[in-house]
C-alpha positions as CSV (number, residue, x, y, z in Angstrom):
1,M,-9.1,-1.8,-24.4
2,S,-10.6,-3.1,-21.2
3,I,-12.6,-6.1,-20.1
4,Y,-14.2,-6.1,-16.7
5,L,-14.3,-9.4,-14.7
6,V,-16.6,-9.1,-11.7
7,R,-16.9,-11.4,-8.7
8,H,-20.5,-11.8,-7.8
9,A,-21.8,-9.6,-4.9
10,K,-22.6,-11.0,-1.4
11,A,-25.0,-13.9,-1.4
12,G,-26.4,-15.8,1.5
13,N,-24.2,-18.2,3.4
14,R,-23.7,-21.4,1.4
15,G,-23.9,-23.5,4.6
16,D,-27.3,-22.0,5.5
17,W,-28.8,-22.4,2.1
18,I,-31.2,-25.3,1.6
19,G,-31.6,-26.5,-2.0
20,D,-29.8,-26.0,-5.3
21,D,-26.8,-23.7,-4.7
22,S,-27.2,-22.2,-8.2
23,L,-30.4,-20.6,-6.9
24,R,-28.8,-18.9,-3.9
25,P,-29.6,-15.2,-4.3
26,L,-27.9,-12.0,-3.2
27,T,-28.4,-10.7,0.3
28,K,-29.5,-7.1,1.0
29,P,-25.9,-6.0,1.2
30,G,-25.2,-7.9,-2.0
31,W,-28.0,-5.9,-3.8
32,R,-26.4,-2.7,-2.5
33,Q,-23.1,-3.8,-3.9
34,A,-24.7,-4.7,-7.3
35,E,-26.2,-1.2,-7.4
36,A,-22.9,0.4,-6.6
37,L,-21.2,-1.7,-9.2
38,A,-23.7,-0.5,-11.8
39,T,-22.9,3.1,-10.8
40,R,-19.2,2.4,-11.1
41,L,-19.4,0.7,-14.5
42,R,-22.3,2.2,-16.4
43,D,-20.4,5.2,-17.9
44,L,-17.5,3.1,-19.2
45,G,-19.1,2.3,-22.5
46,V,-20.2,-1.2,-21.5
47,S,-20.7,-3.3,-24.7
48,Q,-21.9,-6.7,-23.4
49,L,-22.9,-8.4,-20.2
50,L,-22.1,-12.1,-19.7
51,T,-22.6,-14.1,-16.5
52,S,-22.4,-17.5,-14.9
53,P,-26.0,-18.9,-15.0
54,Y,-26.0,-18.9,-11.1
55,I,-28.7,-16.5,-9.9
56,R,-26.3,-14.6,-7.7
57,C,-24.1,-13.7,-10.7
58,H,-27.1,-12.8,-12.8
59,Q,-28.5,-10.6,-10.0
60,T,-25.1,-8.9,-9.6
61,L,-25.4,-7.6,-13.2
62,E,-29.1,-6.7,-13.2
63,P,-28.7,-3.1,-12.0
64,L,-26.0,-2.6,-14.7
65,A,-28.3,-4.1,-17.3
66,A,-31.1,-1.7,-16.3
67,A,-28.7,1.2,-16.4
68,T,-27.3,0.4,-19.8
69,G,-30.3,-1.2,-21.5
70,L,-28.1,-4.2,-22.4
71,P,-29.3,-7.8,-22.0
72,I,-27.5,-10.3,-19.7
73,A,-26.4,-13.5,-21.5
74,D,-25.5,-16.7,-19.5
75,D,-22.3,-18.4,-20.4
76,D,-21.5,-21.8,-18.9
77,R,-17.7,-21.1,-19.2
78,L,-18.2,-18.7,-16.2
79,L,-19.8,-21.4,-14.0
80,E,-18.4,-22.2,-10.5
81,G,-15.8,-24.9,-10.9
82,S,-15.0,-24.0,-14.5
83,A,-11.5,-24.3,-15.9
84,F,-9.5,-21.1,-16.6
85,A,-8.6,-21.9,-20.3
86,P,-12.2,-21.5,-21.7
87,V,-12.6,-18.3,-19.6
88,I,-9.4,-16.8,-21.1
89,D,-10.7,-17.8,-24.6
90,L,-13.9,-16.1,-23.8
91,I,-12.2,-12.9,-22.6
92,V,-10.0,-12.5,-25.7
93,S,-13.0,-13.1,-28.0
94,L,-15.2,-10.3,-26.5
95,P,-15.6,-6.7,-27.6
96,D,-13.9,-4.0,-25.6
97,S,-15.7,-2.9,-22.4
98,A,-17.5,-6.2,-22.0
99,V,-18.5,-7.1,-18.4
100,L,-18.4,-10.7,-17.1
101,C,-19.5,-12.0,-13.7
102,S,-18.2,-15.2,-12.2
103,H,-17.2,-16.9,-9.0
104,G,-14.5,-16.9,-6.3
105,D,-12.8,-20.0,-7.6
106,V,-12.9,-19.2,-11.3
107,I,-11.5,-15.6,-11.1
108,P,-8.3,-16.4,-9.1
109,D,-7.5,-19.4,-11.3
110,T,-8.1,-17.2,-14.4
111,I,-6.0,-14.3,-13.1
112,G,-3.2,-16.7,-12.0
113,A,-3.2,-18.3,-15.5
114,L,-3.0,-14.8,-17.1
115,E,-0.1,-13.9,-14.9
116,R,1.8,-17.1,-15.9
117,R,1.2,-16.0,-19.5
118,G,2.9,-12.7,-18.9
119,C,0.1,-10.4,-17.7
120,R,1.4,-7.8,-15.2
121,F,-0.5,-6.8,-12.1
122,I,-1.0,-3.2,-11.2
123,G,-1.5,-3.0,-7.5
124,P,-2.5,-5.9,-5.1
125,P,-5.0,-8.6,-6.0
126,D,-8.5,-8.4,-4.5
127,W,-10.6,-11.5,-4.4
128,R,-13.5,-10.2,-2.3
129,K,-17.1,-10.4,-3.4
130,A,-18.0,-7.5,-5.8
131,S,-14.4,-6.8,-6.7
132,V,-13.7,-6.0,-10.3
133,W,-10.7,-7.1,-12.3
134,V,-9.9,-4.6,-15.1
135,L,-8.1,-6.6,-17.8
136,E,-6.2,-4.6,-20.4
137,R,-5.4,-6.3,-23.7
138,D,-3.4,-5.9,-26.8
139,G,-5.0,-8.1,-29.4
140,E,-5.4,-11.5,-27.9
141,Q,-2.8,-10.9,-25.1
142,I,-4.0,-9.7,-21.7
143,T,-1.2,-7.3,-20.8
144,H,-2.2,-5.8,-17.5
145,A,-4.7,-6.6,-14.7
146,Q,-5.8,-4.4,-11.9
147,A,-8.3,-5.2,-9.1
148,W,-10.8,-2.6,-8.0
149,P,-12.0,-3.2,-4.4
150,P,-15.6,-3.9,-3.8
151,P,-17.8,-0.8,-3.5
152,E,-18.5,0.4,0.0
């Protein structure tokens, strides 16, 4: 019973972006990562797609949405700067094979909190853009976590 927690793909440099950071889009390499993520995840029986409302997160899941026919739902618990506890509550409430997309601050905090709650890591952590955390659960307990590296 897996949940997939994706860090958004490569977006433009935050320092170079003028305007609202929530509107910063994926770069061309980011779009290639998003396509590769869709290829990696599409045959895993994906049940639901949830994302931070930031455009780069939404765009990361767009190719997967096209491949599966599933809609993408925004969830504010996945926003940049969010606390880990609501994210964990969200994860345990979702159906198996749900895919979530969030940010480089939320994911490490959430994974760290899961580890403190007894979750075991399989292999080394990977925090890079377009990495995927595979979270295995037993009921409401996340028992194991494994990071897949970003697609090439």
